[in-house]
SENU-489757 format. One line per field, with one value per residue: x, y, z negated of N, C-alpha, C in turn; residue in one letter. Coordinates in steps of 0.2 Angstrom, whole numbers. Last residue first. Example, Ala and Ser with C-alpha at 12.3 -4.5 7.8 and 13.67 -1.06 7.14 Angstrom:
! residues 2
nxx	(64:66)
nyy	(-11:-28)
nzz	(-35:-39)
caxx	(68:62)
cayy	(-5:-22)
cazz	(-36:-39)
cxx	(64:66)
cyy	(0:-16)
czz	(-39:-39)
type	(s:a)
This chain:
! residues 270
nxx	(409:401:396:388:379:373:368:358:350:345:338:329:322:317:308:299:294:287:278:270:265:257:248:238:236:241:254:254:242:241:232:216:211:199:196:204:196:193:196:181:169:163:151:138:132:125:131:126:112:113:117:107:97:102:101:88:84:91:84:71:75:78:66:59:67:63:50:50:66:80:89:98:95:96:110:114:109:116:129:128:124:136:145:139:141:155:158:152:159:172:169:167:179:187:182:184:198:200:195:204:216:213:212:225:232:227:232:246:247:244:254:265:263:264:277:283:279:286:299:300:290:286:291:286:272:272:275:264:254:257:255:241:236:239:232:219:218:218:207:197:199:195:182:176:177:169:157:155:153:142:133:132:128:115:109:109:101:89:87:85:74:65:65:60:47:42:42:34:22:21:20:8:0:3:-3:-16:-19:-17:-27:-38:-36:-37:-51:-57:-53:-59:-73:-73:-71:-82:-92:-88:-90:-104:-108:-103:-111:-123:-121:-119:-132:-139:-134:-138:-152:-152:-147:-158:-168:-164:-164:-178:-182:-176:-183:-196:-194:-192:-204:-212:-207:-211:-224:-226:-222:-232:-243:-239:-241:-254:-259:-255:-262:-275:-275:-274:-286:-294:-291:-295:-308:-311:-309:-319:-330:-329:-330:-343:-349:-346:-353:-365:-367:-366:-376:-386:-384:-387:-400:-405:-403:-411:-423:-423:-423:-435:-443:-440:-445:-458)
nyy	(-85:-80:-91:-96:-86:-87:-100:-97:-88:-97:-106:-98:-94:-107:-109:-99:-103:-115:-110:-103:-113:-119:-110:-109:-124:-131:-133:-142:-145:-152:-145:-152:-165:-174:-191:-204:-214:-231:-238:-240:-245:-251:-262:-269:-283:-289:-301:-308:-308:-316:-328:-331:-333:-344:-353:-354:-360:-373:-378:-379:-389:-400:-402:-406:-418:-426:-427:-434:-442:-441:-428:-423:-409:-405:-406:-397:-385:-386:-384:-371:-364:-366:-359:-346:-344:-344:-333:-323:-323:-320:-307:-301:-303:-295:-282:-281:-281:-269:-260:-262:-258:-245:-241:-243:-234:-222:-223:-223:-210:-203:-207:-202:-188:-187:-190:-179:-169:-173:-171:-157:-146:-130:-119:-119:-118:-105:-99:-102:-96:-83:-82:-85:-75:-64:-68:-68:-54:-50:-56:-50:-37:-40:-44:-33:-25:-32:-31:-17:-16:-24:-17:-6:-12:-16:-4:1:-9:-6:7:4:-4:6:14:4:2:15:15:5:11:21:14:9:20:24:13:14:26:23:13:21:29:20:16:29:30:19:22:34:28:20:30:37:27:25:38:37:27:34:45:38:32:44:49:39:42:55:53:45:54:64:57:55:68:71:62:67:80:76:71:82:90:82:83:97:98:91:99:110:105:103:115:121:114:117:131:129:123:133:143:136:135:149:151:143:149:161:157:152:164:170:160:162:175:173:165:174:183:175:173:185:188:178:184:195:191:185:195:203:195:196)
nzz	(172:183:188:178:178:191:189:180:187:196:189:183:195:198:187:190:202:198:189:198:206:196:192:203:212:223:232:242:255:271:284:286:297:307:302:311:324:327:343:353:352:336:332:326:335:346:348:337:340:351:346:337:346:352:341:339:352:350:339:345:355:346:340:352:355:344:347:359:361:365:372:380:382:369:367:376:370:358:363:368:356:349:357:355:342:341:349:341:330:335:339:327:320:329:326:313:313:320:310:300:306:307:294:290:298:292:279:281:286:275:266:273:272:258:256:263:254:242:247:249:239:247:252:265:261:257:269:276:269:271:285:285:278:287:297:292:290:303:307:299:304:317:315:309:321:329:322:323:337:338:331:340:351:346:344:357:363:356:361:374:373:369:380:390:384:386:400:403:398:407:419:417:417:430:437:433:439:452:454:452:463:473:471:474:487:493:490:498:510:511:511:523:532:531:535:548:553:552:560:572:573:574:586:595:594:599:611:616:615:624:635:636:637:649:657:655:661:674:676:674:684:695:693:695:708:713:710:717:729:729:727:739:748:743:746:760:762:757:767:778:775:775:788:794:789:796:809:808:806:818:826:822:825:839:841:837:847:858:855:856:869:875:871:877:890:890:888:899:909:906)
caxx	(414:405:401:394:383:377:373:364:354:349:344:334:325:322:314:303:297:293:283:274:269:263:253:244:235:234:252:257:246:241:238:220:212:205:194:203:201:191:198:188:173:165:158:140:136:123:132:133:115:110:121:114:96:101:108:92:82:93:91:72:73:84:71:57:67:70:52:48:59:76:84:99:95:89:105:116:106:109:127:129:120:130:146:139:135:152:160:149:152:171:171:161:173:188:182:177:195:203:192:197:215:214:206:219:233:226:225:242:249:240:247:265:263:257:272:284:277:279:297:300:295:284:292:293:275:270:279:270:254:257:261:246:235:242:239:222:218:224:213:198:200:201:187:177:181:176:160:156:159:148:134:134:134:120:110:113:108:92:88:90:80:66:67:67:52:43:46:41:24:22:26:14:0:4:4:-12:-20:-13:-19:-37:-36:-31:-45:-58:-51:-52:-70:-75:-66:-76:-92:-88:-83:-100:-109:-100:-104:-122:-123:-114:-126:-141:-133:-131:-149:-154:-143:-151:-168:-164:-157:-173:-184:-174:-176:-195:-196:-186:-198:-213:-206:-204:-221:-227:-218:-226:-243:-240:-234:-249:-260:-252:-255:-273:-275:-268:-280:-294:-290:-288:-304:-312:-305:-311:-328:-328:-324:-337:-349:-344:-345:-362:-367:-361:-370:-386:-383:-380:-396:-406:-399:-404:-421:-423:-417:-429:-443:-439:-438:-455)
cayy	(-88:-75:-87:-100:-87:-81:-99:-102:-86:-91:-108:-101:-89:-104:-114:-99:-97:-115:-114:-99:-108:-123:-112:-104:-120:-130:-128:-144:-140:-153:-146:-147:-163:-169:-184:-201:-209:-225:-238:-238:-247:-246:-262:-262:-281:-282:-296:-307:-304:-309:-325:-330:-327:-338:-352:-351:-354:-368:-376:-375:-383:-397:-400:-400:-412:-424:-424:-427:-442:-447:-430:-430:-414:-405:-411:-404:-387:-386:-390:-376:-364:-369:-366:-349:-344:-349:-339:-324:-325:-327:-312:-301:-306:-302:-285:-281:-287:-276:-261:-264:-265:-249:-240:-247:-242:-224:-223:-229:-216:-202:-208:-209:-191:-186:-194:-186:-169:-173:-178:-162:-151:-137:-120:-119:-125:-111:-98:-104:-104:-86:-81:-90:-81:-64:-68:-74:-59:-48:-58:-57:-39:-37:-49:-39:-23:-31:-37:-20:-13:-27:-23:-5:-9:-21:-8:5:-8:-12:7:8:-7:0:16:7:-4:12:20:4:4:23:19:4:16:29:15:8:26:28:11:15:32:24:11:25:35:20:16:34:33:17:25:40:29:20:36:42:26:28:46:42:28:40:53:40:35:54:57:42:48:66:59:49:64:75:61:60:80:79:66:76:92:83:77:94:101:88:92:111:108:97:110:124:113:110:129:132:119:127:144:138:129:145:154:141:142:161:160:147:159:173:161:156:174:177:162:168:185:178:167:182:192:178:177:195:195:181:190:206:197:190)
cazz	(168:178:192:180:172:189:194:178:181:198:193:179:191:203:189:184:202:203:187:192:209:200:187:202:206:222:227:236:251:264:281:285:290:306:303:305:322:324:336:352:357:340:332:327:329:343:353:338:334:352:351:334:341:356:344:334:350:355:338:340:357:350:336:349:360:345:341:359:360:367:366:379:388:372:363:377:377:358:359:372:361:346:356:362:344:338:351:348:329:332:344:332:318:328:333:315:309:323:317:299:303:313:298:287:299:299:281:278:291:281:265:272:279:261:253:265:261:242:245:254:239:245:245:264:264:252:263:279:269:264:282:288:275:280:298:294:284:298:310:298:297:316:318:305:314:331:323:316:334:341:328:333:351:348:338:352:365:355:354:373:376:365:374:391:385:380:397:405:395:400:418:417:411:424:437:431:432:449:454:447:456:472:470:467:482:493:487:491:508:511:506:517:531:529:529:544:553:548:553:570:573:569:580:594:592:592:607:616:611:617:633:635:631:643:657:653:654:670:677:670:678:694:693:688:703:714:707:709:727:730:722:732:748:742:739:756:763:754:760:778:776:769:783:795:787:788:807:809:800:812:826:820:818:836:842:834:840:857:855:850:864:876:869:870:888:892:883:893:909:906)
cxx	(420:410:405:399:389:381:377:369:359:353:349:340:330:325:319:309:302:297:289:279:273:268:259:249:240:232:244:254:248:245:238:227:217:205:200:201:200:197:196:190:180:169:160:147:138:126:130:135:122:113:119:118:103:100:107:99:86:90:93:79:73:82:77:62:64:71:59:50:57:68:80:94:95:89:98:111:108:106:120:128:121:125:140:140:134:144:157:152:149:163:170:163:167:182:182:177:187:199:194:193:208:213:207:213:228:227:223:235:246:241:243:258:262:257:265:279:277:276:290:298:295:290:290:295:283:273:278:275:261:258:262:253:240:242:242:229:221:224:219:205:202:203:194:182:182:180:167:159:160:154:141:137:137:127:115:114:112:99:91:92:86:73:69:69:59:48:47:45:32:25:27:20:6:5:7:-5:-15:-13:-15:-29:-35:-31:-39:-52:-51:-49:-62:-72:-67:-70:-85:-88:-83:-92:-105:-101:-100:-115:-121:-115:-120:-135:-134:-129:-142:-151:-145:-147:-162:-165:-158:-166:-179:-175:-173:-187:-194:-187:-193:-207:-207:-202:-214:-224:-219:-221:-236:-239:-234:-242:-255:-253:-252:-265:-273:-268:-274:-288:-289:-286:-297:-308:-305:-307:-321:-327:-323:-331:-344:-344:-343:-355:-364:-361:-365:-379:-382:-379:-388:-401:-400:-400:-414:-421:-417:-423:-437:-438:-436:-447)
cyy	(-89:-78:-82:-96:-91:-82:-93:-101:-91:-88:-103:-103:-92:-98:-110:-103:-96:-109:-115:-103:-104:-118:-115:-106:-115:-126:-127:-140:-143:-148:-147:-149:-157:-166:-179:-194:-205:-220:-231:-238:-245:-248:-256:-261:-274:-280:-289:-301:-303:-305:-318:-326:-326:-332:-345:-349:-350:-361:-372:-373:-377:-390:-397:-398:-406:-418:-422:-423:-435:-447:-436:-432:-421:-409:-411:-408:-394:-388:-391:-383:-370:-369:-369:-356:-347:-350:-345:-331:-326:-328:-319:-306:-306:-306:-293:-284:-287:-281:-267:-264:-267:-256:-244:-247:-246:-231:-225:-229:-222:-208:-208:-211:-199:-189:-193:-191:-176:-173:-178:-169:-156:-142:-127:-121:-125:-117:-104:-104:-106:-93:-84:-89:-86:-71:-68:-74:-66:-52:-56:-60:-46:-38:-46:-44:-29:-29:-37:-27:-16:-23:-26:-12:-8:-18:-14:0:-4:-12:0:8:-3:-3:11:10:-1:6:18:9:3:17:20:8:12:25:19:10:20:28:16:13:27:27:15:20:32:25:17:28:34:22:22:36:33:22:30:41:31:26:40:43:32:35:49:44:36:47:56:46:45:60:61:51:58:71:65:59:73:79:69:72:87:86:77:87:99:91:89:104:108:99:105:119:116:109:122:131:122:123:138:139:130:138:151:145:140:154:160:150:154:168:165:156:167:176:166:165:179:180:170:176:188:182:176:189:194:184:186:200:199:191)
czz	(172:174:188:184:174:183:193:183:179:192:195:183:186:199:193:184:195:203:191:190:203:203:191:197:205:216:227:230:244:260:274:282:290:299:303:307:316:322:333:344:357:346:337:327:331:337:351:343:335:346:352:339:338:352:349:337:345:354:344:338:351:353:340:344:357:350:341:353:360:366:369:373:386:378:366:373:378:364:359:369:366:352:353:361:351:340:348:351:336:332:341:337:323:325:333:322:312:319:320:305:302:311:305:291:295:301:288:280:288:286:271:271:278:268:256:263:264:249:245:253:245:244:242:257:264:255:258:273:271:264:275:286:278:277:291:295:286:292:306:301:296:308:317:308:310:325:325:317:327:338:331:330:344:348:340:346:360:357:352:365:374:367:369:384:385:379:389:401:396:396:410:416:411:418:432:431:429:442:451:448:451:465:469:466:475:488:487:487:500:508:506:511:525:528:526:537:548:547:549:562:570:568:574:587:590:589:600:611:610:612:626:633:630:637:650:652:651:663:673:670:673:687:691:688:696:709:708:706:720:728:722:727:741:743:738:749:760:755:756:770:775:769:777:790:788:786:799:807:801:806:820:821:817:828:839:835:836:850:854:849:858:871:869:867:880:889:884:888:903:906)
type	(a:g:g:e:a:e:a:a:a:v:e:k:v:m:a:a:v:l:r:l:l:q:v:p:e:t:f:y:l:p:d:a:q:p:p:p:s:p:p:r:a:p:v:p:l:a:g:a:l:a:l:r:e:v:a:a:v:r:a:a:a:a:a:a:q:a:q:k:s:p:a:a:a:a:a:a:e:a:a:v:l:a:a:e:a:d:t:r:a:r:d:r:a:a:i:a:s:s:w:a:s:l:a:a:e:r:e:a:k:l:k:d:k:q:g:e:l:w:a:p:p:t:l:r:l:l:l:a:k:a:a:a:a:v:s:a:s:e:e:a:d:a:a:e:a:r:t:a:a:a:l:a:e:v:r:a:l:r:a:t:a:a:e:a:k:g:a:e:v:g:a:k:s:v:a:a:r:l:r:e:d:a:a:l:v:h:a:d:w:a:a:a:d:a:s:l:a:a:t:a:a:d:l:a:t:a:k:d:v:v:a:a:m:v:s:a:t:a:d:q:i:a:a:l:t:h:a:a:l:g:l:a:r:a:e:a:a:v:a:r:a:d:a:t:v:g:r:a:a:v:a:a:a:n:l:s:r:v:r:g:r:y:c:s:t:v:s:t:r:m)
């Protein structure tokens, strides 16, 4: 009896020991599982952090890619603008070179024209000097001819010019008087026509007076339109009259002077 109890007790102890051992194993497993859970939680936390970091890096990469695209587009635009600027500068340079060539040609042409003008001016000055010398000689010859001209002939030329001026003045005075007479007659006819129109007893007489008035107005207009200069006409400028118009006249004068000298010498010798 005691043996069975002891055996039972021992069996229970063994069971309890086994249960304790099993419990210790379960506890160890639980601890291992808890450790694994903690490790998994840490790994999950680390993974989440890595994912967040990866997302941040990806966002930064996207931002940098966007900025790189914008920079590339801006660089392309700048390159296109620079190319256009270079082309425009090249066109301007070509135009400037072409214009410089044209201006150089113009300068050469202007220099050639200036040389021709200077040559022409020199020729003109030479001709002017020759003409001045010729004029001086001609003036001296003319003065000599005037001194040799008979005084009576010169007085006759002055009288002729005076008569021409007086005739022109007389013609101008006659034209002025004729115009004034025509205007006075036209005014008198107009006054008479207006008086007749005012005193006309019938329509026929009024019509005749009106016609006379129109005729008087036309006469007055014609009188006012007569071409009479406001000042007396001046004779056109004339060169000094020359008595010697033919060489034979001068030869005759020289021959007469020689005869007079010879006669004077003969008288002195006698």
